C-alpha positions in Angstrom: 114.6 171.0 -38.9 116.9 167.9 -37.1 118.4 167.5 -40.0 120.7 170.8 -39.4 121.7 169.6 -36.1 125.8 168.6 -36.5 126.6 165.3 -36.3 129.0 166.0 -33.6 126.2 166.9 -31.4 124.3 163.2 -31.9 127.9 161.8 -30.9 128.2 164.2 -27.8 124.5 163.3 -26.4 124.6 159.6 -27.4 128.1 159.3 -25.4 126.8 161.7 -22.7 124.0 158.9 -22.2 126.3 156.1 -22.2 128.6 157.6 -20.1 126.0 158.8 -17.2 124.5 155.2 -17.3 128.2 153.9 -17.0 128.5 156.2 -13.8 124.9 155.4 -12.3 125.8 151.4 -12.8 129.0 151.9 -11.0 127.5 153.7 -8.1 125.2 151.1 -7.6 127.5 148.5 -7.5 130.2 150.4 -5.0 127.6 152.6 -2.7 124.8 151.7 -1.1 121.8 150.9 -3.2 119.5 153.8 -1.3 122.1 156.4 -1.4 122.6 155.9 -5.4 118.8 155.9 -5.9 118.4 158.9 -3.8 120.8 161.0 -6.1 119.3 159.5 -9.5 115.9 160.8 -8.2 116.7 164.1 -6.9 119.4 165.2 -10.3 116.0 166.7 -12.0 114.8 168.6 -9.1 118.5 169.9 -8.8 118.7 171.0 -12.2 115.2 172.6 -12.1 115.9 174.5 -8.9 119.8 175.8 -9.8 118.5 176.5 -13.5 117.1 179.9 -11.6 120.9 180.6 -11.1 121.8 180.7 -14.6 122.7 184.3 -15.9 119.7 186.4 -17.2 117.6 184.4 -14.8 116.0 184.1 -11.3 114.8 181.4 -9.0 110.7 181.8 -9.0 108.2 179.9 -7.4 107.6 177.7 -10.3 111.3 176.5 -9.8 110.6 175.5 -6.0 107.6 173.7 -7.0 108.7 172.1 -9.6 106.3 173.6 -12.0 
């Protein structure tokens, strides 16, 4: 099943992870540590909540409670 995934998808994902960490460590260096850490811990919650705003979706109790 994983063999059917194109190589460009793996490359894009790897570069995305590298870019995320480069920006994260840059933010830790430039911003106060508490603010940079808060953003790092809140982004998964924001992804779950904002995913309910995608086309064909709606915000449900599970989005708001995190379940």
